[in-house]
C-alpha positions in Angstrom: 12.2 13.9 -3.3 9.2 13.7 -5.5 6.8 10.8 -4.2 6.2 8.3 -7.6 3.1 6.3 -8.1 3.9 2.9 -9.7 0.9 3.4 -12.4 1.1 3.3 -16.1 -1.2 3.1 -18.8 1.2 1.4 -21.3 4.9 0.4 -20.4 7.9 2.8 -20.7 9.3 0.7 -22.4 6.8 0.9 -25.3 5.8 4.6 -25.7 7.4 6.4 -28.7 10.6 8.2 -27.9 13.8 9.1 -29.9 15.7 7.7 -27.2 17.1 4.8 -27.2 15.9 1.8 -24.4 18.3 1.9 -21.6 20.4 -1.3 -20.0 16.4 -1.9 -17.5 14.2 -1.5 -20.2 15.9 -4.1 -22.7 15.8 -6.4 -19.3 12.0 -5.7 -19.0 11.6 -6.2 -22.8 13.3 -9.7 -23.0 11.3 -10.9 -20.0 7.8 -9.3 -20.6 8.1 -7.0 -18.0 8.6 -9.1 -15.4 12.4 -8.2 -14.5 12.8 -4.6 -13.5 14.2 -3.3 -10.6 10.4 -1.9 -9.0 9.0 -5.0 -9.7 12.1 -6.7 -7.5 11.7 -4.0 -5.1 7.8 -4.9 -4.5 8.5 -8.4 -4.1 11.8 -8.2 -1.6 9.2 -5.8 0.5 6.5 -8.0 0.2 8.6 -10.5 1.7 10.6 -8.6 4.3 7.1 -7.4 5.8 6.0 -11.7 5.6 9.6 -12.7 7.2 8.4 -9.9 9.7 5.3 -11.2 10.4 6.7 -14.8 11.3 9.3 -13.7 13.3 6.3 -11.5 15.2 4.3 -15.2 16.0 8.0 -16.1 17.0 8.0 -13.9 20.0 10.1 -11.2 18.7 7.8 -8.6 18.6 9.7 -5.3 17.9 11.8 -6.9 15.5 9.4 -8.3 13.5 7.9 -4.5 13.5 11.0 -3.8 12.1 11.3 -5.8 9.2 7.7 -4.7 8.4 8.5 -1.1 8.1 11.9 -2.2 6.4 9.4 -4.3 3.9 6.7 -0.9 3.7 9.7 1.3 2.8 10.8 -0.8 -0.4 6.6 -0.6 -1.2 7.3 3.3 -1.2 10.6 3.3 -2.9 9.4 0.9 -5.9 7.8 4.0 -7.5 10.7 5.7 -7.1 12.8 3.2 -8.8 10.2 2.6 -11.8 10.5 6.3 -12.3 14.2 6.4 -12.2 14.7 3.5 -14.0 11.8 4.2 -16.8 10.4 0.4 -16.4 6.5 1.4 -15.2 4.4 -0.9 -16.5 0.3 -2.2 -16.1 2.0 -5.3 -14.9 4.4 -3.5 -12.1 1.3 -1.6 -10.8 -0.3 -5.0 -10.3 2.4 -6.9 -8.7 2.6 -3.8 -6.4 -1.0 -3.8 -5.9 -1.3 -7.9 -5.2 1.7 -7.6 -3.0 0.5 -5.0 -0.8 -2.8 -6.6 -0.8 -0.9 -10.0 0.6 1.0 -7.8 2.9 -2.1 -6.3 4.5 -4.2 -9.1 4.8 -1.3 -11.4 6.5 -0.5 -8.8 8.5 -4.3 -8.0 9.9 -4.9 -11.7 10.7 -1.2 -12.1 12.6 -1.6 -8.8 14.5 -5.2 -9.2 15.1 -4.8 -12.8 16.1 -2.2 -11.9 18.9 -3.9 -8.9 19.8 -1.2 -6.6 19.2 -3.7 -4.1 18.0 -7.2 -3.3 18.7 -9.9 -5.4 16.8 -11.7 -1.9 16.0 -8.5 -0.6 14.2 -8.0 -4.5 12.3 -12.2 -4.3 11.2 -11.6 -1.1 9.9 -8.4 -1.5 7.6 -9.6 -4.6 6.6 -13.5 -3.2 5.5 -11.8 -0.3 3.8 -8.9 -2.7 1.7 -11.9 -5.0 1.2 -14.3 -2.4 -0.5 -11.1 -1.3 -2.8 -10.9 -4.8 -3.9 -14.4 -4.4 -4.6 -14.6 -1.6 -6.2 -11.8 -2.7 -8.6 -13.5 -6.1 -9.3 -16.7 -4.1 -10.3 -14.5 -1.4 -12.8 -13.2 -4.5 -14.6 -16.3 -6.3 -15.4 -17.5 -2.5 -16.5 -14.2 -2.3 -18.7 -12.8 0.8 -16.6 -9.4 0.6 -14.8 -8.6 2.0 -11.3 -5.2 3.4 -10.9 -3.9 3.8 -6.7 -4.2 7.8 -6.5 -1.8 9.2 -4.4 -4.3 10.0 -1.8 -5.0 6.5 -1.6 -1.3 5.7 -1.3 -0.7 7.8 1.6 -3.8 7.2 3.3 -2.6 3.2 3.2 0.8 4.8 4.6 -1.1 6.0 7.7 -2.9 2.7 7.8 0.5 1.5 7.9 2.2 3.6 10.8 -0.4 2.7 13.0 0.0 -0.8 12.4 3.3 -0.5 13.6 3.6 2.0 16.1 0.2 0.8 18.3 2.4 -3.0 18.9 6.0 -0.7 19.1 4.4 1.5 22.0 2.3 -1.3 23.8 5.4 -3.3 23.9 7.7 -0.3 25.1 5.0 0.2 27.9 5.3 -3.4 28.9 9.0 -2.7 29.3 8.5 -0.2 31.8 8.8 2.8 29.1 6.0 4.2 29.7 6.6 7.7 28.4 8.2 7.0 25.1 5.5 3.9 24.9 2.4 6.2 25.5 3.4 8.9 22.8 3.9 6.0 20.4 0.7 5.2 21.1 -1.0 8.1 21.2 0.9 8.9 18.0 -0.6 6.2 16.1 -4.0 6.7 16.9 -3.7 9.8 15.9 -2.6 8.3 12.8 -4.7 6.0 12.3 -8.0 9.2 12.4 -6.6 10.4 9.6 -6.1 7.0 7.5 -10.1 6.5 8.4 -10.2 10.3 6.9 -8.2 9.8 3.7 -8.8 6.3 3.6 -13.0 7.3 2.6 -11.8 9.9 0.3 -9.9 7.7 -1.6 -12.2 4.6 -1.8 -15.0 7.4 -2.7 -12.8 8.8 -5.9 -12.1 5.6 -7.0 -16.0 4.3 -6.4 -16.5 7.2 -9.1 -14.5 6.3 -11.6 -17.3 3.3 -12.0 -20.3 6.0 -10.8 -19.1 8.7 -12.4 -22.0 9.9 -14.7 -24.6 9.1 -12.0 -22.6 11.0 -9.8 -22.3 14.2 -12.0 -26.0 13.5 -12.2 -26.7 13.8 -8.8 -24.6 16.6 -8.1 -26.4 18.7 -10.8 -29.9 17.7 -8.9 -28.6 19.1 -6.1 -27.0 22.1 -7.3 
């Protein structure tokens, strides 16, 4: 299945087309773009992840991680849903990004406070997300728009693999499942390395949207 980003410069139902609006587009128009299947998926995904964190705070680590994973799968699915229902919109993109930021912030805070994930990993993931927020704010101040890239989404997926598999692996080792537990921890660390590389590239690409012309001049200078 083709992976689709939940991004759009204008809403799908506002584009000129000979085809009549479908059912979901009509609902979106009547709700000013709020009620779309993709937006619902984004919100449900966020709520599942936050509920998972609540369960983790209550001591049920594995069950909580399962809810977080389910929530993140919903986040991946929202772009596909928006594409299939032809309801991509700038509002949907904003809702998706906002939910993502709330969930990652809450997850890092909870898992870090409970010492389920090393603070080094927590800190690097937090810094990369903060950097992206700052870049987006600066871009808006300069009348530029930054859309999530496929590279950025994939790097975020690797960060979630790290965040979910590390505490799961540690938990399994504590339950005497040493082999599979160590495997998951190693897999999570490998995922973290990939995330760092791809996340840095994604952040740099976002930054170039703001400083594209200075970057081009610098490139010509050193050619």
